[in-house]
Every structure is written in structure tokens, then in C-alpha cells.
C-alpha positions in Angstrom: 0.1 -0.1 0.3 2.8 2.3 0.8 4.3 1.3 -2.9 1.0 2.8 -5.0 2.2 6.4 -5.0 5.5 5.4 -6.5 3.6 3.1 -8.7 1.4 5.7 -10.4 4.5 8.3 -10.6 6.7 5.3 -12.2 3.9 4.7 -14.2 3.4 8.1 -15.7 7.2 8.9 -15.9 7.9 5.8 -17.9 5.2 6.1 -20.4 6.0 9.9 -21.3 9.7 9.0 -21.2 9.2 6.5 -23.8 6.8 8.4 -26.2 9.4 11.3 -25.9 12.1 8.6 -26.5 14.1 10.2 -29.8 15.2 6.6 -31.2 13.3 3.5 -31.3 16.1 1.5 -29.6 15.0 3.0 -26.6 11.2 2.3 -27.1 12.3 -1.0 -27.7 14.0 -1.9 -24.6 11.2 -0.7 -23.1 8.4 -3.2 -24.1 8.4 -5.4 -21.3 8.4 -3.2 -18.7 5.2 -1.5 -20.7 3.8 -4.5 -20.8 3.8 -5.0 -17.1 2.2 -1.7 -17.2 -0.3 -2.0 -19.3 -1.3 -4.7 -17.3 -1.8 -3.1 -14.0 -3.7 -0.3 -16.1 -5.9 -2.6 -17.4 -7.0 -4.3 -14.5 -7.5 -1.2 -12.2 -3.8 -2.0 -10.2 -2.9 2.1 -11.0 -4.7 4.6 -8.7 -4.5 7.4 -10.8 -5.5 11.0 -10.3 -7.4 13.2 -12.5 -4.4 14.9 -13.3 -2.6 12.3 -13.8 -5.0 11.0 -16.4 -5.1 14.1 -17.9 -0.9 14.1 -18.6 -1.6 10.6 -20.0 -4.4 11.6 -22.1 -2.9 14.6 -23.6 -0.2 12.6 -24.7 -2.2 9.7 -26.3 -4.2 12.6 -27.9 -1.3 13.9 -29.2 1.0 11.7 -30.0 0.2 8.2 -29.4 3.3 6.2 -30.5 2.8 3.9 -27.9 -0.6 2.3 -29.4 -2.3 3.4 -25.8 -6.1 4.4 -27.7 -5.6 1.0 -29.6 -6.1 -0.9 -26.5 -9.5 -1.1 -25.6 -8.8 -2.6 -22.1 -6.2 -0.4 -21.2 -8.5 3.1 -22.3 -11.5 1.5 -20.3 -8.9 0.9 -17.5 -8.0 4.5 -17.8 -11.7 5.7 -17.8 -12.4 3.5 -14.6 -9.5 5.6 -12.9 -11.3 8.7 -14.1 -14.6 8.0 -12.7 -13.0 7.1 -9.5 -11.1 10.7 -9.3 -11.9 14.1 -8.1 -12.5 15.8 -11.0 -13.2 19.1 -9.0 -9.6 19.7 -10.0 -9.6 19.6 -13.4 -10.3 22.8 -15.7 -13.1 23.4 -18.4 -10.6 22.6 -21.1 -8.7 19.1 -19.0 -12.2 17.7 -18.7 -13.0 18.5 -22.7 -9.5 16.9 -23.7 -10.0 13.8 -21.5 -13.8 13.1 -22.6 -12.6 13.9 -26.0 -9.9 11.2 -26.0 -11.9 8.7 -24.6 -15.0 8.7 -27.1 -12.1 8.6 -30.7 -12.2 4.7 -28.5 -15.5 4.7 -28.5 -15.7 5.0 -24.9 -18.5 7.3 -23.1 -17.4 9.4 -19.7 -19.6 11.4 -18.5 -17.6 13.7 -16.2 -18.8 13.6 -12.0 -21.5 16.2 -11.1 -20.1 19.6 -11.6 -20.6 22.3 -8.2 -20.7 25.2 -7.9 -18.1 27.2 -5.7 -18.7 27.9 -2.1 -19.7 31.2 -1.3 -16.0 31.8 -0.1 -14.4 30.4 -3.2 -16.9 32.6 -5.3 -15.4 34.6 -8.1 -16.2 35.9 -11.7 -13.5 33.8 -12.9 -14.9 30.4 -11.1 -18.5 31.4 -12.0 -17.6 31.3 -15.7 -15.2 28.4 -15.5 -18.8 26.4 -14.3 -21.1 27.8 -17.0 -18.2 27.1 -19.6 -18.1 23.7 -17.9 -21.0 22.7 -18.1 -21.9 24.0 -21.7 -18.3 21.8 -22.8 -19.4 18.7 -20.8 -23.2 18.9 -21.9 -24.6 18.8 -18.9 -27.1 21.5 -17.9 -29.0 22.0 -14.5 -31.2 24.6 -14.2 -30.7 24.4 -10.2 -27.2 25.2 -10.7 -27.4 28.0 -13.5 -29.8 29.6 -11.2 -27.7 29.4 -8.3 -24.5 30.9 -10.7 -27.1 34.0 -11.4 -27.4 34.6 -7.6 -23.7 34.2 -7.3 -23.6 36.4 -10.2 -25.5 39.2 -8.6 -24.0 39.7 -5.8 -20.8 40.3 -7.7 -21.4 42.2 -10.3 -19.5 44.8 -9.6 -16.7 42.9 -10.0 -16.9 41.6 -13.4 -15.2 43.3 -15.8 -16.7 44.1 -19.5 -15.1 41.5 -20.9 -16.1 38.9 -18.5 -19.6 40.1 -18.7 -19.9 39.7 -22.3 -18.4 36.2 -22.2 -21.1 35.6 -19.3 -23.7 36.7 -21.8 -22.0 34.2 -24.3 -22.1 31.3 -21.7 -25.4 31.6 -20.5 -27.1 32.0 -24.1 -25.2 28.7 -25.0 -27.0 27.5 -21.9 -30.3 28.5 -23.3 -30.8 30.4 -19.8 -34.8 31.3 -19.5 -34.3 34.7 -17.9 -33.7 37.6 -20.8 -34.0 40.2 -17.6 -30.5 38.8 -16.1 -28.8 39.2 -19.1 -30.2 42.6 -20.2 -28.7 43.6 -16.8 -25.3 42.0 -17.6 -25.6 43.5 -21.6 -26.4 46.7 -20.2 -23.8 46.9 -17.8 -21.2 45.7 -20.3 -22.6 49.1 -22.9 -22.1 51.2 -19.8 -18.4 50.6 -19.0 -17.5 49.0 -22.8 -14.4 50.8 -23.0 -12.4 47.3 -22.8 -14.4 45.5 -25.0 -13.1 44.1 -28.3 -14.9 44.2 -31.4 -15.9 40.2 -31.0 -17.0 40.7 -27.4 -19.3 43.4 -28.9 -20.6 40.9 -31.3 -20.7 37.9 -29.2 -22.8 39.5 -27.1 -25.0 41.1 -29.4 -25.8 37.5 -30.6 -26.0 36.4 -27.3 -28.9 39.1 -26.0 -31.2 38.6 -29.3 -31.5 34.5 -29.1 -32.8 35.2 -25.8 -36.2 35.8 -25.5 -37.3 38.5 -22.3 -34.7 40.8 -22.9 -36.3 44.3 -22.7 -36.1 46.4 -26.2 -34.1 49.2 -24.8 -31.2 46.8 -24.1 -31.1 45.4 -27.3 -31.4 49.1 -28.6 -27.9 49.8 -26.5 -26.3 47.0 -28.0 -27.0 47.9 -31.2 -25.6 51.0 -30.6 -22.7 49.9 -29.5 -22.4 48.0 -32.9 -23.1 50.7 -34.6 -19.8 52.1 -32.7 -17.5 49.4 -33.5 -18.4 48.5 -37.2 -15.5 49.5 -38.6 -13.6 47.1 -36.7 -15.4 44.4 -37.5 -13.9 40.9 -39.1 -15.8 37.9 -40.9 -16.7 36.6 -37.9 -18.2 39.6 -36.0 -20.2 40.1 -39.3 -21.7 36.7 -38.9 -22.7 36.9 -35.5 -24.0 40.5 -36.0 -26.3 39.2 -39.1 -27.5 36.3 -36.8 -28.5 38.5 -34.0 -30.5 40.7 -36.5 -32.2 38.1 -37.7 -33.1 37.1 -34.6 -34.6 40.9 -33.8 -36.5 41.1 -36.2 -37.6 44.0 -38.4 -38.0 46.9 -35.5 -34.2 47.1 -35.6 -34.0 47.4 -39.5 -32.2 51.1 -38.7 -29.1 49.5 -36.8 -29.0 46.6 -39.3 -28.4 49.5 -42.1 -25.0 50.6 -40.0 -24.3 46.9 -40.7 -25.2 46.9 -44.2 -23.6 49.8 -45.1 -19.8 49.0 -44.0 -20.7 45.2 -45.3 -20.6 47.3 -48.9 -17.0 48.1 -48.3 -15.7 44.5 -48.0 -18.8 42.8 -50.1 -16.0 41.8 -53.2 -14.0 39.8 -50.4 -17.0 39.3 -48.4 -16.7 34.5 -48.2 -20.4 32.8 -49.6 -21.7 32.1 -45.9 -21.6 36.1 -44.4 -23.4 36.8 -48.5 -25.8 34.5 -47.1 -26.5 35.6 -43.8 -26.9 39.3 -45.4 -29.3 37.9 -47.8 -31.4 36.2 -45.2 -31.3 39.1 -43.2 -32.3 41.5 -45.6 -35.5 39.3 -45.9 -36.1 39.0 -42.4 -36.1 42.5 -41.8 -37.7 43.6 -44.4 -34.7 46.0 -45.8 -36.1 48.4 -48.8 -32.7 49.4 -50.2 -33.0 47.8 -53.5 -29.6 48.7 -54.8 -27.7 47.3 -51.7 -29.5 44.1 -51.9 -28.7 43.7 -55.8 -25.0 44.0 -54.9 -25.3 41.7 -52.0 -26.9 39.1 -54.3 -24.7 40.1 -57.2 -21.3 39.2 -55.3 -23.2 35.6 -54.0 -24.0 34.5 -57.1 -20.5 34.6 -58.1 -19.4 32.8 -55.3 -22.4 30.2 -55.4 -20.0 27.4 -56.3 -18.4 27.6 -52.7 -21.8 27.1 -50.8 -23.0 24.1 -49.3 -26.0 22.6 -49.8 -27.7 24.1 -46.6 -26.2 27.7 -47.7 -27.6 26.9 -51.3 -30.9 26.2 -50.3 -31.1 29.6 -47.7 -29.8 31.8 -50.2 -31.9 30.5 -53.3 -35.4 30.5 -50.7 -34.3 34.8 -49.9 -33.2 35.1 -53.8 -36.9 33.5 -54.6 -38.7 36.0 -51.8 -36.2 38.9 -52.7 -37.7 38.7 -56.3 -34.5 38.3 -57.6 -34.2 34.4 -58.7 -34.1 34.7 -62.2 -33.1 31.8 -65.0 -29.6 33.0 -65.3 -29.4 32.7 -61.7 -31.2 29.6 -60.6 -28.6 28.3 -63.1 
């Protein structure tokens, strides 16, 4: 029993040493010891902790020269150790890498129940990590989401603008139903927005527009901030805002006009997916400038060969609704 920690450290050290060995000869000389190590892991004779399993999964995922992932019994033994380990010490990224590694071996590992941090340990960072972990691990718990919202209410003054925008995104991904609280986060982020990047602004706009129950005044504030930052937008920002305007609807068409005018300067270089989202928004927001619509439509037709099936169908539907689907365009 006293030797168990030594066995664990020796196993990890030996596996990593052989993987990183420069020559095949070193690996060949380690075959017998490795067979014994593999046997011990298969039979759950080594008590790995969660960080050990993260190291081993990282090694297997990135450079599986030992064939760990080709040994189903070895991976099943490793997954059993993971289920017994204290997973609260892992970050969401580490948990995600571990589950992805097991998924490659057709082993479905569900992380243990996530726990909201105690009041003494809670901070904006721990709350965001909790929300992110729920989404990455596909473990949505309404009770824990409400607990996180309660802590966020208490710590709202401690959140930076970037953390507020990130919280909006994470809660939207988790399909949070408290539109009033998300509106409060977005309103505060808009009031102290100096540190927000264009990506923070566009991501927040998309998140807020997708959640029902957000007040009209908050959406106006967010779209006003979009207007201020639109000159700095990159392709991803355009797509985020197009999703946001499509979800928000026709009464925000005035603000959508700013996104159209900014897009006209880059329309010749836009990818087909972004052009498709523009066409969809022209129909859903009932945009009235025919000249602008035709400029985007011409550019889309020129890049139609790049469209996937879904975007192609969306584009054709939008062009049909805009009375632009002539026979040459259809061909």
C-alpha cells in the first residue's frame, strides 16, 4: 500500500519517457516493462488521480506512439480510474480533452456532477468556468444555473466588461431563460464598454438577441454599441451580428443599415456564408434599399460554387423572396 504512489509516478514517468524517446531502440528496450504497466492499468491496479489521467490522455491524443488508444482494455481501465478520481481539480479545457480522448476510443465518459463553488471561493472566474464546463460537458443543470445567477448578482460590480460579455455568451449557449438578468449584464457591459473588443461586442449582441425576454431598451443599447464598433469588424463579427439582427426582427432595421453600409466596403471579399446571412437578413428585416440588396446578390451569385447544401438552399429561398431568382441566377 505504501508503494502505490510510487507505482503511479513510475507508470506515468515511464510512459511519457518512452513516448518522447528519440530513437526506436529506447522504445524497443522498454517493451517488457510497458507490458507490465499496461497490464496493471487494464486491471485497475494503479490509482491515477485526475491530473495524471489528463497527462496520459494528452500524451495519447497528441502523440500515441505507444498505441494506448488502440488498446481498448487499457483505455477502459483508464476511464474507470477517471470515474473514481476527484475531477473538481480539472479545468473545463482539461475535462474536454479527456472526454474527447475517450470518445475517440468509443468510450462514453460523463464527467462527475459539477459543483458550484462555495461562497468563500466564488469569483467571476470560477462562475464563468462553471458555466463553460456545463456547456462543454453537455451537463445542463437549471438549478446550478440559477445558483450561478445568484452569485453573479452579488458580484456584479467585480465583473469586467469582457467577463460580462463572456457571461452573456455562456448563458445563451446554455439557453438561460432569465432574459431580464441577461439584459442587466448586457446593459452594464455597454455602460463600461471601453475594454470590449469588436469580437466581444458582436458575440454579446448575438447572445442577447437570441434570448427571449430581453428588454427592447437593452437591445437598442447593444445595437448602438455595434454601430460604434462596426468599422473594426472582422468576418466573424459580421456573422455574429447578422445572426443577432435576424433573431431581433424588423424593428431593428435602422441599426441593420449600419451593418449593410459597412459590409458594402468589403462585399467583393466576403465569403459565401456571410453573403448568405446578409440575404437572409434582407428578407427577415424587410430591408428596402433595392440597390444594396442587388449588390450583395451579385456577389453571392459569383461565389455560389463555394456554398454548401444548407447555405445554397437558404440563399435560393432568400433570392426567391426578394424576386431576384431569375433563370440565369438559378442556373
